[in-house]
Every structure is written in C-alpha cells, then in structure tokens.
C-alpha positions as CSV (number, residue, x, y, z in Angstrom):
1,M,126.9,109.1,91.3
2,S,125.7,111.1,94.3
3,K,125.3,109.7,98.0
4,K,121.5,109.8,97.8
5,S,121.6,108.1,94.4
6,L,123.7,105.2,95.9
7,I,121.4,104.9,98.7
8,L,118.2,104.6,96.6
9,L,120.0,102.1,94.3
10,A,120.7,100.1,97.4
11,F,117.1,100.2,98.4
12,V,116.0,99.1,94.9
13,L,118.4,96.1,94.8
14,L,117.4,95.1,98.2
15,K,113.8,95.1,97.1
16,F,114.5,92.8,94.2
17,I,116.6,90.4,96.4
18,L,113.9,90.2,99.1
19,Q,111.1,89.5,96.5
20,Y,113.0,86.5,95.1
21,F,113.8,85.0,98.7
22,L,110.5,85.4,100.3
23,I,108.7,82.4,98.3
24,G,110.0,78.8,99.4
25,S,110.7,76.4,96.5
26,G,107.8,74.2,97.5
27,Y,105.3,76.6,96.1
28,D,104.0,76.9,92.6
29,L,102.8,80.2,91.2
30,H,99.3,81.6,92.3
31,R,96.1,80.5,90.7
32,D,95.5,84.1,89.4
33,E,99.0,84.3,88.0
34,Y,98.2,81.6,85.5
35,L,95.1,83.5,84.3
36,Y,97.0,86.5,83.7
37,L,99.9,84.8,82.0
38,D,97.6,83.1,79.7
39,Q,96.1,86.3,78.6
40,A,99.2,87.0,76.7
41,N,98.0,84.5,74.1
42,H,94.6,86.3,73.7
43,L,95.5,89.9,73.8
44,A,92.4,92.3,73.8
45,W,91.4,95.7,75.1
46,G,89.7,94.0,78.3
47,F,88.8,90.8,79.8
48,M,86.1,89.5,82.1
49,S,87.7,90.6,85.3
50,V,90.5,93.0,84.6
51,P,91.5,95.6,81.9
52,P,94.4,94.8,79.5
53,L,97.6,96.1,80.8
54,T,98.4,92.9,82.9
55,S,98.0,91.0,79.7
56,W,100.5,93.3,78.0
57,V,103.0,92.7,80.9
58,S,102.3,88.9,80.4
59,W,103.1,89.1,76.7
60,L,106.4,90.7,77.6
61,I,107.1,88.0,80.2
62,S,106.5,85.4,77.3
63,V,108.8,87.1,75.0
64,L,111.4,86.9,77.7
65,G,110.9,83.2,78.0
66,G,108.1,82.9,80.5
67,T,110.1,81.5,83.3
68,T,109.3,82.1,87.0
69,F,112.3,84.6,87.2
70,W,110.4,86.9,84.8
71,V,107.0,86.1,86.4
72,K,108.2,87.6,89.7
73,F,110.5,90.3,88.1
74,F,107.7,92.6,87.1
75,P,106.0,93.0,90.4
76,A,109.1,93.3,92.1
77,L,109.8,96.3,89.6
78,F,106.6,97.9,90.2
79,G,107.3,97.8,93.8
80,A,110.8,99.1,93.4
81,L,109.4,102.1,91.2
82,T,107.0,102.7,94.1
83,I,109.9,103.3,96.4
84,V,111.6,105.5,93.7
85,V,108.5,107.7,93.5
86,V,108.2,108.0,97.2
87,W,111.8,109.0,97.4
88,K,111.2,111.7,94.6
89,T,108.1,112.9,96.5
90,V,110.2,113.3,99.8
91,E,112.7,115.4,97.7
92,E,109.7,117.5,96.2
93,L,108.6,118.2,99.8
94,K,112.2,119.3,100.6
95,G,113.0,116.3,102.8
96,R,116.6,115.7,103.8
97,L,118.4,112.5,103.9
98,F,116.7,111.2,107.2
99,A,113.3,111.6,105.6
100,L,114.4,109.9,102.3
101,I,115.8,106.8,104.2
102,L,112.9,106.6,106.8
103,S,110.3,106.8,103.8
104,A,112.2,104.0,101.7
105,L,112.4,101.7,104.9
106,C,108.7,102.2,105.6
107,V,107.8,101.4,101.9
108,L,110.2,98.4,101.7
109,F,109.5,96.8,104.8
110,S,105.6,96.8,104.5
111,A,102.8,94.6,103.0
112,L,104.0,95.5,99.6
113,L,106.6,92.7,100.1
114,R,103.6,90.4,100.1
115,I,101.6,92.1,97.3
116,N,104.7,92.4,95.0
117,M,105.3,88.7,95.3
118,L,102.6,87.9,92.7
119,H,101.9,88.7,89.0
120,Q,98.7,90.6,89.6
121,P,97.1,94.1,89.1
122,P,97.7,95.2,92.7
123,S,101.4,96.0,92.3
124,F,100.9,98.2,89.4
125,D,97.8,99.8,90.9
126,I,99.8,100.9,94.0
127,L,102.5,102.4,91.8
128,S,99.6,104.2,89.8
129,W,98.2,105.7,92.9
130,T,101.6,106.9,94.3
131,A,102.6,108.4,90.9
132,F,99.2,110.2,90.7
133,Y,99.6,111.7,94.1
134,F,103.2,112.7,93.3
135,V,101.8,114.5,90.2
136,L,99.2,116.1,92.1
137,I,101.7,117.4,94.6
138,K,103.7,119.0,91.7
139,Y,100.4,120.7,90.4
140,F,99.7,122.1,94.0
141,K,103.2,123.3,94.2
142,T,103.3,125.1,90.9
143,E,99.7,125.2,89.7
144,N,101.2,124.4,86.1
145,P,98.4,123.0,84.0
146,K,100.7,120.5,82.4
147,W,100.7,118.5,85.7
148,L,96.8,118.0,85.1
149,Y,97.5,116.4,81.8
150,I,100.3,114.2,83.3
151,A,97.8,113.3,86.0
152,A,95.4,112.3,83.4
153,L,97.8,110.0,81.6
154,V,98.8,108.3,84.9
155,F,95.1,107.8,85.7
156,G,94.4,106.3,82.2
157,I,97.2,103.9,82.5
158,G,96.3,103.1,86.1
159,F,92.7,102.4,84.9
160,L,93.8,100.1,82.2
161,N,95.6,98.1,84.9
162,K,92.8,98.0,87.6
163,Y,89.6,99.8,87.8
164,N,90.4,100.4,91.6
165,I,92.0,103.6,90.8
166,I,88.5,105.2,90.3
167,F,88.3,105.2,94.1
168,L,91.3,107.5,94.2
169,I,89.2,110.0,92.2
170,I,86.1,109.5,94.2
171,G,88.0,110.4,97.3
172,L,90.1,113.1,96.0
173,L,87.5,115.3,94.2
174,P,85.5,116.2,97.4
175,A,88.6,116.6,99.1
176,I,89.8,119.4,96.8
177,L,86.5,121.2,97.5
178,F,87.7,121.7,101.1
179,T,90.7,123.6,99.9
180,R,91.6,126.9,98.0
181,Y,92.2,124.6,95.0
182,R,88.5,124.3,94.5
183,N,89.0,126.8,91.5
184,L,90.5,124.0,89.7
185,F,86.9,123.0,88.6
186,A,86.6,126.3,86.8
187,K,89.7,125.8,84.7
188,K,89.4,124.6,81.3
189,E,92.5,122.8,81.4
190,F,90.9,120.4,84.1
191,Y,88.3,119.3,81.6
192,F,90.7,119.0,78.7
193,A,92.6,116.7,81.1
194,I,89.5,114.6,81.8
195,I,89.1,114.4,78.0
196,L,92.6,113.1,77.6
197,G,92.1,110.5,80.5
198,L,88.7,109.5,78.6
199,L,90.6,109.0,75.4
200,I,93.2,106.7,77.0
201,I,90.7,104.5,78.6
202,L,88.2,104.7,75.7
203,P,89.4,101.5,74.1
204,N,88.6,99.6,77.1
205,L,85.1,101.2,77.6
206,I,84.4,100.2,73.9
207,W,85.5,96.7,74.7
208,Q,83.2,96.4,77.8
209,Y,80.2,97.9,75.8
210,T,80.7,95.5,72.9
211,N,81.0,92.7,75.6
212,N,77.8,93.7,77.4
213,F,79.9,95.0,80.4
214,P,81.2,91.9,81.8
215,V,83.0,93.9,84.6
216,I,79.5,94.6,86.1
217,R,78.7,90.9,86.1
218,H,82.2,90.2,87.7
219,L,81.6,92.9,90.4
220,T,78.0,91.6,91.2
221,E,79.5,88.2,91.7
222,L,82.4,89.3,93.6
223,T,80.1,91.3,95.8
224,D,77.8,88.3,96.3
225,T,80.5,85.7,97.0
226,Q,83.4,87.7,98.5
227,L,82.7,91.2,99.6
228,V,79.6,90.1,101.6
229,H,81.9,88.4,103.9
230,V,84.1,91.6,104.4
231,N,83.9,92.8,107.9
232,R,84.4,96.6,108.0
233,L,86.3,96.4,111.4
234,D,88.7,93.7,109.7
235,F,89.0,96.3,106.8
236,L,90.4,98.8,109.4
237,K,92.7,96.3,111.1
238,G,94.0,95.4,107.6
239,Q,95.1,99.0,107.1
240,I,97.2,99.1,110.2
241,L,98.7,95.8,109.4
242,F,99.7,96.7,106.0
243,F,102.1,99.6,107.1
244,A,102.4,98.7,111.0
245,G,106.0,99.7,111.0
246,A,105.2,102.9,109.5
247,I,102.0,103.7,111.5
248,L,103.6,106.5,113.5
249,V,104.8,108.1,110.3
250,I,101.4,107.8,108.7
251,I,99.7,109.4,111.8
252,A,102.3,112.2,111.8
253,A,101.4,112.7,108.0
254,V,97.8,113.2,108.7
255,Y,98.5,115.6,111.6
256,S,100.9,117.6,109.8
257,L,98.5,118.0,106.7
258,L,96.0,119.6,109.0
259,F,98.4,121.7,111.2
260,Y,101.9,122.0,109.8
261,K,102.2,125.3,107.9
262,P,104.7,124.2,105.2
263,F,102.2,121.6,104.2
264,E,99.2,124.0,104.1
265,K,99.0,123.9,100.4
266,Y,98.7,120.0,100.4
267,R,95.7,119.9,102.8
268,A,93.5,118.2,100.3
269,F,95.5,115.1,101.2
270,F,94.2,115.4,104.6
271,W,90.7,115.2,103.4
272,A,91.4,112.7,100.7
273,I,92.6,109.9,103.1
274,I,89.3,110.2,105.2
275,F,87.0,110.3,102.1
276,T,88.8,107.4,100.2
277,L,88.6,105.1,103.3
278,I,84.9,106.0,103.9
279,V,84.1,105.1,100.3
280,F,86.0,101.7,100.6
281,M,84.3,100.9,103.8
282,Y,80.9,101.5,102.4
283,F,81.4,99.2,99.5
284,R,82.9,96.6,101.8
285,A,86.1,96.5,99.9
286,K,88.9,94.0,100.5
287,D,91.6,95.7,102.7
288,Y,94.4,95.7,100.2
289,Y,92.3,97.8,97.9
290,A,93.4,100.8,99.8
291,A,97.1,99.8,100.0
292,G,97.7,102.5,97.2
293,L,96.8,105.3,99.6
294,Y,99.7,105.1,102.1
295,P,103.0,105.7,100.3
296,V,102.5,109.2,99.7
297,Y,101.5,109.8,103.4
298,I,104.8,108.0,104.3
299,A,106.5,110.6,102.3
300,F,104.7,113.4,104.1
301,G,105.1,111.9,107.6
302,S,108.9,111.4,106.9
303,V,109.4,114.9,105.8
304,F,107.5,116.3,108.8
305,L,109.2,114.1,111.3
306,G,112.6,114.8,110.0
307,N,111.9,118.5,110.2
308,I,110.6,118.7,113.8
309,L,113.1,116.1,115.3
310,N,116.2,118.3,114.9
311,A,117.1,118.9,118.4
312,S,120.0,116.6,119.8
313,W,117.8,114.8,122.4
314,K,115.2,114.2,119.7
315,R,117.7,112.4,117.3
316,Y,117.1,109.2,119.5
317,L,113.6,109.3,118.2
318,R,114.8,109.2,114.8
319,V,116.6,106.1,115.5
320,V,113.3,104.6,117.0
321,L,111.6,105.4,113.7
322,I,114.2,104.0,111.5
323,I,114.2,100.6,113.4
324,L,110.4,100.3,113.6
325,P,109.8,99.0,110.0
326,V,112.8,96.7,110.4
327,L,111.5,95.2,113.5
328,F,108.0,95.1,111.9
329,F,109.4,93.1,108.9
330,M,111.5,90.7,111.4
331,G,108.1,90.0,113.2
332,I,106.1,88.9,110.2
333,Y,108.9,87.3,108.3
334,N,108.0,83.9,109.4
335,I,104.2,84.1,108.8
336,A,103.4,86.6,106.3
337,F,105.2,84.8,103.2
338,P,105.3,81.4,101.9
339,N,108.6,80.7,103.0
340,K,107.6,77.9,105.3
341,S,106.1,74.4,104.4
342,P,102.4,73.7,105.0
343,E,103.4,71.2,107.6
344,Y,105.2,74.1,109.5
345,I,102.3,76.5,109.2
346,I,99.8,73.9,110.7
347,N,102.0,73.0,113.4
348,H,102.5,76.7,114.4
349,S,98.9,77.8,113.5
350,Q,98.4,80.1,116.5
351,Q,100.6,82.8,115.4
352,Y,98.8,82.8,112.0
353,Q,95.3,82.7,113.5
354,R,96.3,85.7,115.8
355,L,96.7,88.0,112.5
356,G,93.5,86.3,111.0
357,L,95.5,84.9,108.1
358,F,93.5,81.6,108.1
359,R,90.3,83.6,107.0
360,W,89.4,83.0,103.4
361,E,87.4,85.2,101.0
362,D,84.3,82.8,101.9
363,G,84.6,84.2,105.5
364,K,85.6,80.8,107.0
365,E,88.7,79.7,108.8
366,H,91.0,77.2,107.0
367,S,94.3,75.5,107.8
368,L,96.7,77.6,105.6
369,P,96.3,81.2,104.4
370,Q,94.4,81.4,101.2
371,D,97.1,82.8,99.0
372,F,99.5,80.0,100.1
373,A,96.9,77.2,99.4
374,D,96.4,78.8,96.0
375,M,100.0,78.2,95.2
376,L,100.0,74.4,95.7
377,G,99.4,71.5,93.4
378,W,99.2,73.2,90.1
379,K,102.3,71.8,88.4
380,E,101.4,68.2,89.4
381,L,98.0,68.7,87.9
382,A,99.6,69.8,84.7
383,I,102.0,66.8,84.5
384,K,99.0,64.3,85.0
385,V,96.9,65.9,82.4
386,D,99.8,66.1,80.0
387,S,100.5,62.4,80.3
388,I,96.7,61.5,80.0
389,W,96.5,63.7,76.9
390,A,99.6,62.2,75.2
391,E,98.3,58.6,75.6
392,L,94.8,59.2,73.9
393,P,94.7,58.0,70.2
394,D,93.4,61.2,68.6
395,P,94.8,64.3,70.6
396,E,94.0,66.5,67.8
397,H,90.2,66.1,68.4
398,T,90.6,65.9,72.1
399,F,89.2,68.7,74.2
400,I,90.5,69.5,77.6
401,L,87.8,71.2,79.8
402,C,88.5,72.6,83.3
403,D,86.2,73.6,86.0
404,N,88.1,77.1,86.5
405,Y,90.7,79.4,85.3
406,G,93.5,78.2,87.7
407,Q,93.3,74.6,86.6
408,A,93.2,75.7,82.8
409,G,96.1,78.5,83.2
410,A,98.2,76.0,85.2
411,I,97.9,73.4,82.6
412,N,98.7,75.7,79.8
413,Y,101.6,77.1,81.5
414,Y,103.3,73.9,82.5
415,T,102.5,71.6,79.6
416,K,105.3,70.1,77.4
417,N,102.7,69.5,74.6
418,K,102.5,72.9,72.9
419,K,99.6,71.8,70.7
420,M,97.6,70.9,73.8
421,V,95.2,73.7,75.1
422,A,93.2,73.6,78.3
423,N,89.9,75.3,78.2
424,S,87.3,76.3,80.8
425,E,83.8,78.1,80.9
426,N,85.2,80.3,83.7
427,D,86.2,84.0,83.7
428,A,88.1,85.0,80.5
429,Y,88.4,81.6,79.3
430,I,84.8,81.4,78.4
431,N,85.8,83.8,75.4
432,W,88.8,81.8,74.3
433,L,87.1,78.4,73.9
434,S,88.9,76.4,71.3
435,L,86.1,74.8,69.4
436,D,87.6,74.9,65.7
437,N,88.1,71.1,65.6
438,R,85.6,68.4,65.9
439,I,85.4,67.1,69.4
440,E,85.7,63.3,69.8
441,D,87.2,62.8,73.3
442,I,87.3,65.1,76.3
443,V,89.7,65.3,79.2
444,L,87.6,66.7,82.0
445,V,89.2,68.3,85.0
446,K,86.9,68.5,87.9
447,E,87.4,69.9,91.5
448,N,85.8,67.3,94.0
449,Y,84.4,69.7,96.4
450,Y,82.2,71.2,94.2
451,D,81.4,68.4,92.0
452,K,77.8,67.1,92.3
453,D,78.2,64.3,89.6
454,R,81.2,62.2,90.4
455,D,79.6,59.3,88.8
456,R,79.6,61.3,85.5
457,K,76.0,60.5,84.9
458,R,75.4,63.4,82.7
459,E,78.4,62.8,80.3
460,T,77.7,59.0,80.1
461,Q,74.8,59.9,77.8
462,F,77.0,61.7,75.4
463,F,80.2,59.4,75.2
464,D,80.8,55.8,74.7
465,T,83.4,55.5,77.5
466,V,83.7,57.5,80.6
467,Y,86.3,56.8,83.3
468,L,88.5,58.3,86.0
469,A,92.0,58.4,84.7
470,A,93.7,60.0,87.6
471,Q,93.5,62.2,90.6
472,R,95.6,65.0,92.0
473,I,95.6,64.9,95.8
474,N,97.2,67.6,97.8
475,P,95.6,68.0,101.3
476,Y,97.3,71.6,101.5
477,A,96.1,73.0,98.3
478,R,92.9,75.2,98.0
479,E,91.6,72.5,95.6
480,D,92.7,69.4,97.6
481,T,91.5,66.8,95.3
482,I,91.0,67.2,91.5
483,S,89.8,64.4,89.5
484,I,90.7,63.8,85.8
485,Y,88.3,62.0,83.6
486,V,88.5,60.8,80.1
487,L,85.3,60.8,78.0
488,K,85.8,58.9,74.8
489,G,83.7,58.5,71.7
490,A,81.3,61.3,71.4
491,K,77.8,60.3,70.3
492,V,76.4,63.8,69.8
493,D,77.8,67.3,68.6
494,V,79.8,68.0,71.7
495,N,81.0,71.3,70.1
496,K,77.5,72.6,70.1
497,I,76.7,71.7,73.5
498,I,79.8,73.5,74.9
499,K,79.0,76.6,72.8
500,E,75.4,76.7,74.0
501,E,76.6,76.2,77.6
502,A,79.1,79.1,77.3
503,E,76.6,81.5,75.8
504,E,74.2,80.7,78.6
505,K,76.9,81.4,81.3
506,K,77.7,84.8,79.5
507,K,74.3,86.0,80.1
C-alpha cells in the first residue's frame, strides 16, 4: 500500500473513531432516527417527508441487528466516503500530498462531524453533492459523454435520498451558461442523461403522484412552521461556522476559480456557489441544506494553496493552514456535540448562546440545543409504555396511539414486546396505522405542552374507563412531560373514528 493510501486510510479510521466518541452515554437516539428506523418495516418508494433510500439503509441496519453501533455506522461511513471523494478530487486536480492532507483535515474537522452523528438523509446528501461535483470535474476535464450518464446516476440516487439535491442542479445549470461548456445544452448525450436520471427517480415520482404528492404538503408545513423563522443573515453565519477551520481554503478556492489559469476549465464552479447560495437564501433554507456545497471547494482551494505556497518562507503558511481545522475542532469540541450532560450545558450556557445553539426551529431560545433535547427521554418513555401495555388484560385488542413520530418510533425501537406496535397520525405513520384488529382499549401517549384536553373529556364519551397511567418527565427533553393514558372498554367503533381522522389529516 502506498504512502498516500495509508494516510487516507488513517483519516477514514479517525473519522469512524470520532463519530463514535462524540455522543455521551446519557443520550438516546434522535427523534428523527426512530422514524427512519421504523421505515425499514414499511418499505415503499416514498414517505411523507423523505424519499426511500434512508429506509433501505434502515432495513440493512435491522438485518445487522439494529443496535446503536449500526445506527451510527452508516452516517459515519457516508462521512468517511465524502473524505475519500474529496481526496480523489484533489488527485484529479493534480494536487500533491500537502493538498491531500489539507483537504482531508478540512472535511474531517468540520460540521460534518455533527451531521454524521445521526442516521438522517443529510449525511448521504452531502456525499451525493460531493460525488456529483467530482463527476462534473471529470466531464469538464475530458468531455467524455460517459461522465454525463454517471452524473445522472449520482443525481438519481441522491434524489432518492433527499430532494435537496435539486438545488445543486438549479444553481449549476445557469452557472454552466457563463462558461464555454454552454454547448453542453446542444448535445444529445445531455438529454439522454436527463432521461436516465428521470428513469431512476420515476418510481418515487409515481409514488408521490399516487399519494397526492405528500411532499408538497410537507414542504408547505415546513415553510409555515420552521423556514418562516429562518433569518437569512443567520443562514450566512451558519455557512461560515460549518467549515470555519477551512474558511481560508474555501475563499482561496473561489478566488482561484476566477483567476487561476489551471482552473479555467472549471470556472462554472465559481458561478455555481453564488447561484446556489442565492437560491437557498431566497427560499429561506436551513443553513445545513447547503453543507454539500463546500467539500469540492475545499478540494479546489487545497490544490491552489498547495501550488502557490512552494517558496521556503511560504511553507510556514502551510503549517498554519494545517493547524487551523484542528484548532477549530478543539474550540467546538465541548459545545457542538452531545458529549456533555444537560446540567453542564445549562451551567455553561454563555458559550452556547454566543454561537446561537439555543435557537430552535420555532425561532425561540431554549435551555439546550434542539438536537440535544431531541435525544433525551425516549428510552424511558418506551419502558413505561411497555410495562403498561403488558399489564392490560387484552393486549391483542389494545391500540397504542402517540402524538408524533418521535414517540411512536422510539417505542417501536426499544420495545421488548414484539407484538406491540405504536401508531401515530403524524408523518409517515398516518399511512401505517395498524387497524386490522378490533380496538377495545387504547394506550394514549400525549405531550403535555400541546395537549389541550388533559382531562380527556373527548375520550371519556367513547370508553368506559379513562385514567392517567404514568408520566415520563424529563425537564431537559424537548418533550419534557409526556402523559400516558389508558382508555378501556370501547363503547363505539374506535377503528372507524381513527380511520376517519387519519383520512381527514391526509387532505
């Protein structure tokens, strides 16, 4: 094995090690992870909020045992592969060892450490963007039509993971018009590649059509409840923070794409970053949506800096560039990752507030970062529901109904009663409602904050007995108080009521 290969392998191993050691033992999985893991039990070509690829990964995780090790393995793998693709991009741009090491450090010690903690679509999304840009570089370098078809393949797979990759295309196509490669739009291979990409994503498009395009409803809800709170200035701040240790490298990349002659054939990338960021800002996108943009620019910047910092006195600047991403990681280690207890975070709140980490999707300030709060209290909830369900006289005809996908997913992940299935009328669970058996009793899981009927006046008219069986209280969790009710002895056709409610919510 060559020296370069050994160094790359060392980076990959370090990536995996870091991902497993950045999460404290006091934290559970993230609320979204439970939803994606449950998708493995309901494989389809689409879901309410995401395309199907994450569910395929979840299925593989379940085959491997479904343990936390495997849940965390795949996002770490996608992050490691992102480093590998950036490394190969630097080699394609004729970068030497310094450029290879600098680019790997910049990608390794970045916000990807935070993103790659969780089994969510963004990890593969960033890999897809990076791979697509690598293929584009191959095309610009050779103009071999095969790279257009490979780009279509990468796009198609990326689309089946997260629709966010559409923004890559929106920013890239006008950028190409500003370069000599505008003749691409006159080539038949370009349109054949588009057809190939459409064929790959067609099953998901058909699923969306047959289900009345739930993604549109999801995006509308997302816009109304979350993106409306996104400040465009905060979006730009997020871009700097994501790759703060590589900011000089990225700036160098943008400069080199405009003025460095060896990169003249890649000038479309200069316009692409501008157009893509403008589009993201126009739609008030969350800051991490754009994270996939930067790895390829780190590759450009590393090669450029490696080539111009050759004089002996300039080699000191190389050392500075190498140290910066490491210093950045050391600076954020104690605040950017859930490796500190909630008590520690609250007692050291100022350093978190300075970086805006307490601002949630609702636009308000809270006592913990949202992702951290979303990783607390789930296992305890599942244990309580497990014990309540097991004590009921007729489990076969007992229905578990939860407020949201986090509750339902966590219960289904942790339960030791494999016949027990938690349901919800939220997100994808609305299509998975288990209504085959007649419902006699219900275990009702309610988040207190949004519960307007804690006396259960509505349910009392449908059941003989209604009582509060337990509460899961965790002041640090996003859902700090969750009440678990038991509704016994149905006096009406509960199956019909739940089905009608679900159909109404689908509209």
